[in-house]
C-alpha positions as CSV (number, residue, x, y, z in Angstrom):
1,M,250.9,155.7,-30.9
2,S,254.8,155.0,-31.8
3,T,256.9,157.2,-29.8
4,P,259.8,158.2,-32.3
5,S,263.5,157.5,-31.0
6,E,266.0,159.9,-30.4
7,P,268.0,161.4,-33.2
8,E,271.9,160.2,-32.6
9,Q,273.4,163.6,-32.7
10,V,271.6,164.5,-29.0
11,R,273.8,163.3,-26.8
12,L,274.0,163.8,-22.6
13,R,277.0,165.0,-20.5
14,A,279.0,161.8,-20.1
15,A,279.7,163.3,-16.5
16,L,275.8,162.3,-15.6
17,D,276.6,158.7,-16.2
18,A,278.6,158.3,-13.1
19,L,276.3,161.0,-11.1
20,P,275.2,159.7,-7.7
21,A,271.6,159.4,-7.5
22,Y,269.9,161.1,-4.1
23,V,268.2,159.0,-2.1
24,P,265.3,160.8,-0.9
25,G,263.0,159.2,2.5
26,R,260.5,156.7,1.6
27,P,257.0,157.5,2.2
28,A,255.8,155.3,5.6
29,V,253.8,152.3,4.6
30,T,251.0,151.2,7.4
31,K,249.9,147.9,8.1
32,P,246.8,146.6,8.8
33,G,246.7,147.8,13.1
34,Q,250.0,149.0,13.1
35,T,250.8,152.9,12.7
36,A,254.1,153.8,10.8
37,Y,256.4,156.4,11.1
38,K,258.7,158.0,8.2
39,V,261.8,158.7,10.2
40,S,264.1,158.9,7.1
41,S,264.5,162.3,5.8
42,N,265.0,164.3,9.3
43,E,261.7,166.0,9.7
44,N,260.4,168.1,12.1
45,P,257.6,166.4,13.2
46,Y,255.5,169.5,14.6
47,P,253.6,171.1,11.5
48,P,254.7,174.9,11.5
49,L,253.2,177.0,13.7
50,E,249.2,178.4,13.4
51,R,250.3,181.9,12.8
52,V,253.0,180.5,10.6
53,R,250.3,178.6,8.9
54,A,248.2,182.0,8.7
55,V,250.6,183.3,6.7
56,I,251.7,180.4,4.3
57,A,247.9,180.8,3.9
58,E,247.6,184.4,2.7
59,A,250.7,184.2,0.8
60,A,248.9,181.6,-1.7
61,G,246.8,183.7,-2.4
62,N,249.1,185.6,-4.2
63,V,251.2,182.6,-6.4
64,N,250.2,184.2,-9.8
65,R,252.6,186.8,-9.1
66,Y,256.2,186.4,-9.6
67,P,258.0,186.3,-5.9
68,D,260.2,189.4,-5.1
69,L,263.9,188.3,-7.2
70,A,265.7,190.0,-4.7
71,V,264.3,187.8,-1.4
72,T,264.6,191.3,0.0
73,A,262.4,191.5,3.1
74,L,263.2,187.6,3.9
75,T,267.2,188.5,3.6
76,A,266.7,191.9,5.4
77,A,265.0,189.7,8.2
78,I,267.8,186.5,8.6
79,A,270.1,189.5,8.7
80,A,269.0,190.8,11.7
81,H,268.3,187.4,13.0
82,V,272.2,186.6,12.5
83,G,273.5,190.0,13.3
84,V,274.4,190.6,9.8
85,E,274.2,193.5,7.1
86,P,271.8,192.1,4.4
87,A,275.1,192.5,1.6
88,H,276.4,189.0,3.5
89,I,273.5,187.3,3.0
90,A,272.1,185.2,-0.5
91,T,269.1,182.7,-0.6
92,G,268.2,180.0,-2.5
93,N,265.9,177.1,-3.0
94,G,267.2,175.2,-0.1
95,S,270.8,174.9,1.2
96,V,271.7,172.5,-1.4
97,A,270.3,175.0,-3.9
98,V,272.7,177.4,-2.1
99,L,275.5,175.1,-2.1
100,A,275.4,174.0,-6.2
101,H,275.0,177.9,-6.9
102,L,278.5,177.8,-4.8
103,I,280.0,175.3,-7.0
104,T,279.0,176.6,-10.1
105,A,281.0,180.4,-9.0
106,M,283.8,178.8,-7.8
107,C,284.8,175.5,-9.9
108,D,286.0,174.7,-13.2
109,P,286.3,171.3,-14.9
110,G,289.3,169.5,-12.9
111,D,289.0,171.6,-9.9
112,E,288.7,169.5,-6.3
113,V,286.5,170.2,-3.8
114,V,287.8,167.9,-0.3
115,Y,285.0,166.8,2.1
116,A,284.8,164.5,4.5
117,W,282.6,161.3,4.0
118,R,280.8,159.7,4.8
119,S,278.7,162.9,5.1
120,F,275.6,164.4,3.1
121,E,274.6,162.7,-0.1
122,A,274.5,165.9,-2.1
123,Y,278.1,166.6,-2.3
124,P,279.1,164.4,-4.7
125,I,276.0,165.5,-7.0
126,V,276.8,168.8,-7.1
127,V,280.2,168.8,-7.1
128,A,280.4,166.2,-10.2
129,L,277.5,168.4,-12.2
130,A,280.2,171.3,-12.2
131,G,282.6,168.7,-13.7
132,A,284.6,169.1,-10.6
133,S,286.3,166.3,-8.7
134,S,285.4,165.1,-5.2
135,V,288.4,164.5,-2.7
136,Q,286.6,162.6,-0.1
137,V,288.1,161.9,3.6
138,G,286.8,158.8,5.9
139,L,285.3,160.1,9.5
140,D,287.5,159.1,12.0
141,A,286.6,155.8,14.8
142,D,284.0,157.7,16.5
143,D,282.5,159.2,13.0
144,R,283.7,162.7,13.5
145,H,285.2,164.8,10.7
146,R,289.6,164.1,10.4
147,L,290.1,168.1,9.8
148,D,293.9,167.3,10.0
149,A,293.2,165.3,7.3
150,M,291.1,167.1,5.2
151,A,294.0,169.7,5.1
152,A,296.7,167.7,3.9
153,A,294.4,166.6,1.0
154,V,294.1,170.2,-0.6
155,T,296.4,170.5,-3.2
156,E,296.5,173.7,-5.9
157,R,293.4,172.1,-7.7
158,T,291.3,172.9,-4.3
159,K,288.7,175.2,-4.6
160,V,286.3,174.4,-2.1
161,A,286.7,172.6,1.4
162,I,283.1,171.5,3.3
163,V,283.0,170.8,6.8
164,C,279.9,169.6,7.6
165,S,278.4,170.0,11.6
166,P,276.3,168.7,12.7
167,N,277.5,166.2,10.3
168,N,274.5,164.1,8.0
169,P,274.7,160.9,8.9
170,T,276.7,160.6,11.7
171,G,275.2,163.5,13.9
172,T,279.3,164.8,15.4
173,T,280.4,168.2,15.1
174,V,283.7,169.6,14.8
175,H,284.7,171.5,17.7
176,R,286.4,175.4,17.9
177,R,290.2,174.9,18.4
178,E,290.5,171.6,15.7
179,L,288.3,174.1,13.1
180,E,290.9,176.9,13.6
181,R,293.5,174.7,13.1
182,F,292.1,173.7,10.4
183,L,291.8,176.9,8.6
184,D,295.4,178.2,9.6
185,A,296.6,175.8,7.7
186,V,293.9,175.8,4.5
187,P,295.2,178.2,2.1
188,A,293.5,181.8,1.4
189,H,292.2,181.0,-1.7
190,V,290.0,177.6,-0.8
191,L,286.4,178.9,0.6
192,V,285.7,177.1,3.4
193,V,282.1,175.9,3.6
194,L,280.8,175.1,7.6
195,D,277.6,173.4,6.5
196,E,275.4,174.0,9.2
197,A,271.8,172.7,8.6
198,Y,271.1,171.3,12.2
199,V,272.9,173.8,13.9
200,E,269.9,175.1,16.2
201,F,269.7,170.8,18.3
202,V,273.6,171.5,19.2
203,A,274.1,171.1,22.6
204,D,277.8,171.0,22.7
205,V,279.8,173.7,24.6
206,D,282.7,173.2,22.4
207,A,281.3,173.5,18.8
208,P,282.2,176.5,17.0
209,E,280.1,179.5,16.9
210,A,280.4,179.6,12.9
211,I,279.4,183.4,12.4
212,S,282.2,184.7,15.0
213,V,284.7,182.8,13.2
214,W,283.2,183.6,9.7
215,R,283.8,187.2,10.9
216,E,287.0,186.6,11.4
217,R,287.7,184.5,7.9
218,P,287.6,186.1,4.5
219,N,287.4,182.7,3.3
220,V,284.4,181.4,5.1
221,M,280.8,180.8,4.4
222,V,278.4,179.5,6.8
223,L,275.2,177.6,5.5
224,R,271.9,177.2,6.9
225,T,268.8,175.9,6.2
226,F,264.3,176.2,7.5
227,S,264.2,172.9,6.6
228,K,264.9,171.5,9.9
229,A,264.5,173.4,12.9
230,Y,262.2,175.6,11.5
231,G,259.9,173.0,9.8
232,L,259.6,174.4,6.2
233,A,261.6,171.5,4.8
234,G,257.9,171.3,2.1
235,L,259.1,175.5,1.1
236,R,262.8,174.6,0.6
237,V,264.0,177.4,1.9
238,G,268.1,178.3,2.7
239,Y,270.4,180.9,3.1
240,A,274.1,181.3,3.0
241,V,276.1,184.1,5.6
242,A,279.4,185.0,3.4
243,H,281.6,188.1,2.6
244,E,280.1,190.7,0.1
245,R,282.1,189.0,-2.6
246,M,280.9,185.7,-2.2
247,A,277.6,186.7,-1.5
248,R,277.4,188.6,-4.7
249,A,278.4,185.7,-6.9
250,L,275.8,183.7,-5.8
251,R,273.1,185.6,-6.3
252,S,274.7,186.0,-9.6
253,T,274.6,181.9,-9.9
254,A,271.2,182.0,-8.3
255,T,268.3,180.5,-10.3
256,P,265.6,183.4,-11.0
257,F,262.8,183.5,-8.4
258,G,264.5,180.4,-6.9
259,V,262.6,181.0,-3.4
260,S,258.7,181.3,-3.8
261,S,256.7,184.1,-2.8
262,V,255.0,181.6,-0.1
263,A,258.5,180.3,1.2
264,Q,260.0,184.1,1.8
265,A,256.5,185.0,3.8
266,A,256.9,181.5,5.8
267,G,260.7,182.2,6.5
268,I,259.8,186.0,7.6
269,A,257.0,184.9,10.0
270,S,259.2,182.0,11.3
271,L,261.7,184.3,12.2
272,A,259.8,186.3,14.0
273,A,258.4,183.2,16.2
274,F,261.7,181.9,16.9
275,D,261.2,182.0,20.5
276,E,257.8,179.7,20.2
277,L,260.3,177.9,17.8
278,Q,263.2,177.4,19.9
279,E,260.4,175.1,22.5
280,R,260.5,173.0,20.0
281,V,263.4,172.4,19.3
282,E,264.3,172.1,22.8
283,A,261.6,169.2,23.3
284,L,263.5,167.4,20.6
285,V,267.2,167.7,22.1
286,A,265.2,166.4,25.2
287,E,263.9,163.7,23.0
288,R,267.4,163.1,21.5
289,A,269.0,163.2,24.7
290,R,266.5,160.2,25.7
291,V,266.4,157.9,23.1
292,A,270.6,158.1,23.8
293,M,270.2,157.2,27.5
294,A,267.9,154.0,27.0
295,L,270.0,152.6,23.8
296,E,273.4,153.2,26.0
297,E,271.6,151.6,28.7
298,Q,271.2,148.6,25.9
299,G,274.8,148.5,25.4
300,W,274.6,150.0,22.1
301,K,277.9,152.5,21.6
302,L,276.8,155.2,19.1
303,P,278.0,158.5,17.9
304,V,277.0,161.2,20.1
305,S,274.5,162.8,18.0
306,Q,273.8,166.8,17.6
307,A,271.8,166.8,15.2
308,N,268.1,165.9,15.2
309,F,268.6,162.3,14.2
310,V,270.9,159.4,15.5
311,W,273.2,156.9,13.8
312,F,273.5,153.5,13.7
313,P,276.9,152.3,12.1
314,L,276.4,148.9,11.7
315,G,278.0,148.2,8.7
316,V,277.1,144.9,6.9
317,D,274.2,144.7,9.9
318,S,272.5,147.7,8.3
319,S,270.4,145.5,5.9
320,D,269.2,143.4,8.9
321,F,268.3,146.6,11.1
322,N,266.9,148.4,8.1
323,R,264.8,145.1,7.9
324,A,263.3,145.4,11.6
325,C,262.9,148.6,11.7
326,Q,260.8,148.4,8.4
327,E,258.6,145.5,9.9
328,A,258.1,147.5,13.4
329,G,256.4,150.5,11.1
330,L,260.4,152.9,11.4
331,V,261.0,153.7,7.7
332,V,264.9,154.4,8.2
333,R,267.6,155.2,6.1
334,Q,269.9,152.5,5.2
335,Y,273.1,154.4,3.8
336,G,274.8,150.8,2.3
337,D,277.2,149.0,4.7
338,D,277.9,151.8,6.7
339,G,274.7,152.6,8.9
340,V,271.5,154.1,9.1
341,R,270.4,157.2,10.2
342,V,267.3,157.4,12.1
343,T,264.9,160.4,12.5
344,I,264.0,162.0,16.5
345,A,260.6,162.3,15.7
346,E,256.8,161.7,17.8
347,V,257.9,160.2,21.2
348,E,255.7,156.9,19.7
349,A,257.9,156.9,16.8
350,N,261.4,157.2,19.1
351,D,259.7,154.5,21.7
352,R,259.5,152.3,18.8
353,L,263.1,152.7,17.9
354,I,263.9,152.0,21.4
355,E,262.2,148.2,21.2
356,V,263.3,147.6,17.8
357,A,267.1,147.9,19.2
358,Q,266.6,146.3,22.4
359,A,265.1,143.5,20.3
360,F,267.6,143.5,17.7
361,G,270.5,143.6,20.0
362,P,273.2,146.4,20.3
363,R,276.3,145.8,17.4
């Protein structure tokens, strides 16, 4: 049967032509006699806790029903966990969806969104889809945010500034004093988003306590997720801590029923099991320290990561390192000629990374 041609009057938005593609982590490909590991997506290597899996299984029996549109119980649980009122919480289908809701609520065509680069690759996508313009400010020599330069990049067209800390893909954090200086310099009408997808892995004592910053600043919002530390990446749950007017705007622009009933139940159960999950986070942080020490002893000079991954700023050597990892059964995440990001995963995968890095040699 022939396929009908599209009518000429069907026209897509011109913005789609220049839209950067989000590159997901590829599945691991096994070779005979070799265990392959996917360490490209910053997934938690641990499966959900047994009691969380039991809740997921029970909730799956009711997926013929729509979930709670208001996400009432999960919102209350999140609010209690972070110490705010439920009116200050807005949820979504992952933190990237909440960010998209925010840009929709804030930006008209021609407005600007300032953020560091390289940073989370979804930023230019959600900005472009809103018809707004990205203003990307390069990282410094240590792969950290240049907050003074970001403040200088703010114009009368700027609506939002995003600070990703720990930064994805470099793993570096901003510090309290430099963040305060940045916030003092940014006009009060510019919303500053503190994207903390990896906050549970932070051990840096100089990192800001974002909820305290939010309490003090009416133009600050905090983004967090259940995908990383909580191990619920496949269920897609994220949330914002926002001042009440902004939280209402996020809820009004959210996709109806965007957080499934299974995800809501799993999120509640995971928050109830936070102490047990924290033990897993601490184990991953310890593994991160072990890997970092081994790489340092080999002569590598990498950014100090406060996330669940390490960053190899390899420049033009990125493709060669990527191929070396693939040959060893490690699926990593290459970012063009900027570098390669590798998730801290199972001990065996981390050992494999150390071996590959030793053979490749520091750059």
